[in-house]
C-alpha positions in Angstrom: -107.8 152.9 71.8 -107.4 150.5 75.1 -111.3 151.3 75.6 -112.7 150.4 72.4 -114.0 154.1 71.8 -114.2 155.9 68.7 -112.4 158.7 69.2 -112.4 162.0 66.7 -109.8 164.5 68.2 -106.7 164.2 69.7 -107.1 162.4 73.2 -110.0 159.6 73.9 -113.1 161.6 76.3 -113.3 158.2 78.1 -109.9 157.2 79.2 -108.1 159.8 77.8 -105.2 157.9 75.7 -104.0 160.3 73.4 -104.9 159.4 69.7 -101.8 159.1 67.4 -100.1 156.0 65.4 -97.3 154.4 67.6 -94.0 154.7 66.4 -92.8 150.9 66.0 -89.5 150.9 63.8 -86.1 150.8 65.5 -85.4 154.1 65.9 -89.2 155.2 67.1 -88.5 153.0 70.0 -84.6 154.7 70.9 -86.5 157.7 70.8 -89.7 157.0 73.0 -86.4 155.1 75.3 -85.0 158.5 75.5 -87.9 160.4 76.1 -89.1 158.3 78.5 -85.9 158.3 80.7 -85.1 162.5 80.3 -89.2 163.1 81.4 -88.4 160.7 84.3 -85.4 162.5 85.7 -86.9 165.9 85.1 -89.6 164.4 87.4 -87.6 162.9 89.7 -85.3 166.2 90.4 -88.0 168.5 89.9 -90.1 166.2 93.0 -86.6 165.9 95.0 -86.6 169.6 95.0 -90.1 169.6 96.8 -89.2 166.7 99.1 -86.1 168.3 100.3 -87.5 172.2 100.7 -90.8 171.6 101.7 -91.5 168.7 104.2 -95.0 167.2 104.6 -96.0 169.3 101.2 -95.8 166.4 98.3 -97.9 163.6 100.8 -100.5 166.7 100.9 -100.8 167.5 97.6 -100.8 163.7 96.1 -104.2 163.1 98.8 -105.7 166.4 97.4 -105.4 165.0 93.8 -102.4 167.1 92.7 -100.5 164.6 90.9 -99.6 165.5 87.6 -96.7 167.2 88.4 -94.8 165.4 90.5 -93.3 161.7 90.5 -95.5 158.8 91.5 -94.4 158.0 95.2 -94.1 154.4 94.5 -91.6 154.9 91.5 -89.7 157.1 93.2 -89.7 154.7 96.4 -88.3 151.8 94.1 -85.9 154.4 92.3 -84.1 155.9 95.2 -83.9 152.8 97.1 -82.5 150.9 94.7 -79.9 153.6 94.3 -79.4 154.0 98.0 -78.8 150.0 98.7 -76.3 150.1 95.6 -74.5 152.7 97.3 -74.4 151.0 100.8 -73.7 147.9 99.4 -70.8 148.6 97.0 -69.5 152.0 98.6 -70.6 152.9 101.9 -70.5 149.2 103.6 -67.5 146.9 103.2 -68.8 144.1 104.2 -68.3 141.4 101.3 -68.6 137.6 102.2 -65.2 137.2 101.8 -64.0 140.1 103.9 -66.7 139.2 106.9 -65.2 135.1 107.1 -61.7 136.9 107.0 -62.6 139.1 110.0 -64.6 136.4 111.4 -61.1 134.0 111.5 -58.8 136.6 112.4 -61.2 137.5 115.9 -61.2 133.8 116.4 -57.3 133.2 116.3 -56.6 136.1 118.1 -59.1 134.9 121.0 -57.7 131.9 120.7 -54.2 132.9 121.3 -55.1 134.9 124.0 -56.9 131.9 125.6 -54.0 129.7 124.8 -51.8 132.0 127.0 -54.3 132.7 129.9 -54.9 129.1 130.2 -58.5 129.9 132.1 -61.0 131.0 129.6 -61.5 134.6 130.3 -61.6 136.3 126.8 -64.3 135.9 125.0 -65.7 138.3 121.5 -68.7 141.2 122.4 -69.6 142.4 118.9 -66.4 144.4 118.2 -64.0 144.0 121.3 -62.4 141.7 122.7 -63.3 141.1 126.8 -61.4 140.3 129.7 -63.6 138.7 132.4 -66.5 139.3 131.3 -66.0 143.2 132.2 -62.9 144.6 130.6 -62.4 145.8 127.4 -59.2 144.6 126.0 -58.8 145.6 122.5 -61.1 147.3 120.0 -61.3 145.2 116.5 -62.0 148.4 114.2 -58.9 150.1 115.6 -56.6 148.6 113.5 -53.4 150.0 114.1 -54.1 149.3 117.8 -55.2 145.7 116.9 -52.5 144.9 114.5 -49.5 145.9 117.5 -51.8 144.0 120.1 -52.1 140.7 117.4 -47.7 141.2 116.6 -47.3 141.4 120.5 -49.7 138.0 120.9 -48.0 136.4 118.4 -44.4 136.5 119.8 -45.9 135.2 123.1 -47.4 132.7 121.3 -44.2 131.1 119.9 -42.8 130.7 123.4 -45.7 128.3 124.1 -44.3 124.7 124.1 -45.6 122.8 120.4 -47.3 119.8 122.9 -49.9 122.3 124.1 -53.6 122.3 122.5 -54.7 125.3 121.0 -58.2 126.1 121.9 -60.7 126.1 119.4 -62.9 129.1 119.6 -66.0 129.3 118.1 -69.2 131.3 118.2 -71.8 128.9 118.4 -71.5 128.7 122.0 -72.6 124.4 122.6 -69.3 122.3 124.0 -71.5 119.0 123.1 -69.0 117.1 120.4 -71.8 114.5 120.0 -74.4 114.1 117.0 -77.7 115.8 117.6 -79.6 112.7 117.9 -77.3 112.1 121.0 -77.9 115.5 122.4 -81.7 115.2 122.0 -81.2 111.8 123.9 -79.8 113.5 126.6 -81.8 116.3 127.0 -85.0 114.3 127.3 -83.1 112.1 129.9 -82.5 115.2 131.6 -85.8 116.7 134.0 -87.4 120.0 132.7 -85.1 122.4 134.5 -81.9 121.0 133.7 -82.4 120.7 130.3 -80.9 123.4 128.2 -83.6 126.7 127.5 -85.1 126.7 123.7 -82.5 129.1 122.9 -79.6 127.2 123.9 -80.9 124.2 122.0 -81.7 125.9 118.7 -77.7 127.4 119.0 -76.6 124.0 119.3 -78.7 122.9 116.3 -77.3 125.3 114.5 -73.7 123.7 115.2 -75.1 120.7 114.6 -75.9 121.9 110.9 -73.0 123.6 110.5 -70.8 120.7 111.3 -73.0 118.7 109.1 -73.2 121.1 105.5 -70.0 123.5 106.5 -67.5 120.8 107.7 -67.7 122.9 110.6 -66.7 126.1 109.2 -68.0 128.5 111.4 -66.7 131.5 109.5 -68.3 130.6 106.4 -71.8 130.3 107.3 -71.7 133.4 110.0 -70.3 135.1 106.9 -72.8 133.7 104.7 -75.4 134.3 106.8 -74.9 137.6 107.7 -74.3 138.7 104.0 -77.9 137.2 103.6 -79.0 139.2 106.7 -77.5 142.8 104.9 -78.8 142.3 101.5 -82.0 141.6 103.5 -82.0 145.1 104.7 -84.4 146.5 101.7 -87.3 143.7 102.4 -87.0 144.7 106.5 -87.7 148.3 105.1 -90.4 147.5 102.8 -92.0 145.2 105.5 -91.8 148.1 108.1 -94.0 150.8 105.8 -97.7 149.2 106.6 -97.0 148.5 110.1 -95.2 152.1 110.6 -98.2 153.1 109.1 -100.7 151.4 111.4 -99.5 153.1 114.1 -99.5 156.4 112.9 -103.1 155.7 112.2 -103.6 154.8 116.3 -101.9 157.8 117.1 -104.0 160.1 114.7 -106.9 158.3 115.2 -108.8 161.3 115.4 -108.0 162.2 112.1 -110.8 160.9 110.3 -109.8 162.0 107.1 -106.7 160.7 106.7 -107.0 156.9 106.0 -104.1 154.1 106.6 -103.1 154.3 102.8 -102.6 157.8 103.1 -100.2 157.8 106.2 -98.6 154.8 103.7 -98.2 157.6 101.6 -96.8 160.2 104.0 -94.6 157.1 105.3 -93.6 156.2 101.4 -92.2 160.3 101.1 -90.7 160.5 104.8 -88.4 156.9 103.6 -87.2 158.3 100.3 -86.1 161.1 101.9 -84.5 159.2 104.5 -82.8 157.1 101.7 -81.6 160.6 100.3 -80.5 161.7 103.7 -78.2 158.3 104.1 -76.8 159.2 101.2 -75.6 162.3 101.8 -74.8 161.3 105.3 -72.8 158.5 104.7 -70.5 160.4 101.8 -69.9 162.8 104.1 -69.0 159.8 107.0 -66.8 158.5 103.9 -64.9 161.8 103.1 -64.3 161.8 107.1 -62.8 158.5 107.2 -60.6 159.3 104.2 -59.6 162.7 104.7 -59.9 163.7 108.2 -61.3 167.1 107.3 -62.3 168.6 111.1 -65.2 170.4 109.4 -66.7 167.4 107.8 -67.3 166.4 111.8 -69.5 169.7 112.3 -71.5 168.8 108.7 -72.2 165.7 110.0 -73.8 166.9 113.3 -75.3 169.4 111.1 -76.7 166.8 109.0 -78.7 165.0 112.0 -79.8 168.8 113.0 -81.6 168.7 110.1 -82.7 165.2 109.9 -84.8 166.0 113.2 -86.0 169.6 112.3 -87.3 168.1 108.6 -89.2 165.5 110.3 -91.1 167.9 113.0 -91.8 169.8 110.3 -92.8 167.2 108.1 -95.0 165.8 110.9 -96.5 169.3 112.1 -97.6 170.1 107.9 -98.9 166.7 106.9 -101.0 166.2 110.5 -102.1 170.0 111.1 -101.1 169.8 115.0 -99.6 172.0 117.5 -96.1 171.9 118.4 -96.3 170.1 121.4 -98.7 167.2 120.2 -96.4 167.1 117.0 -93.2 166.9 119.7 -94.7 164.1 121.5 -96.0 162.2 118.9 -92.7 162.3 116.8 -91.2 161.5 119.2 -93.5 158.2 120.2 -93.6 157.2 116.7 -89.5 157.2 116.4 -89.2 154.3 119.6 -92.6 152.4 118.4 -90.8 152.2 114.4 -87.4 151.5 116.0 -88.6 148.8 118.5 -90.7 147.6 114.9 -87.6 147.2 112.4 -85.6 145.3 115.1 -88.5 143.1 116.1 -88.6 142.7 112.4 -84.6 142.5 111.6 -84.5 140.1 114.4 -87.0 138.1 113.3 -85.4 137.8 109.5 -82.2 137.2 110.9 -83.5 134.2 113.1 -86.0 133.2 110.0 -82.6 133.2 107.6 -80.4 131.2 110.2 -83.0 128.6 110.4 -83.4 128.0 106.6 -79.4 127.8 107.1 
């Protein structure tokens, strides 16, 4: 036995280990491997059934010690999140580094042509839109058919521009300074405090110097590489948010002395697992909607959102045992505070990723 005890029966009275000779043959290992998979799958789907049909039940049962019949929350979280992020990056999100670079180059070229034709610099990019005069939405980049028609028209007009007219260079990192970092710092030091660039503008300028040095000025490659690393950091962002949101719940339910911080964490793990499963369902329906545009799918997406809200409400009510009003208020506060927290974590993660280059 692992504990060093002498055992007469089938199980150790001290540690509970089964008193059986291990089958270390090749076929024995294969048999144990498939048994573990089948046993895991059986427990996983049984636990999912309870998770989906009885909001809050699994967390309460786990805390009360009823754990043998259900899969451990940590193992279930790792398995479910792995499936979700695999599907997210391979099926639901078409955001490879190569495609992101192509999209950035495409938008930059389009804006460059618009500035060339307008000659006033009134066009810029804000997220998925090309904006004119800082306020008028000219085109939605995600509208592929409309953008292509617009692009074709712009290209024909560009052909009429004299060849000696210099094409503008559009960059996301908006500093217009063309010298070196040392020259930039020297100029900044010579200015008064109120004349100097803000801390944020300085960081943008420094990133531009980094791109010019490490990426030979290829800003599209740098941003695509940065966004690829950021997107693949989502599992880390979600994981980091768990203990912090558990702390929020601890503060909101400070009068529940019998519910510890770890109990809130277990409850959150189950909520996260359900959310991953819900997102798999939602993104699958959305993918079908994008491909086939079946009208009933639009209603199914709306129904899934309603189900998510109802599920959260029931889970909070079941686990924390409070009335409808308190449950609704605290659920709303948890959602708002958690959203702000995740945005802050994501922003810091993006900043750290950009700083590392």
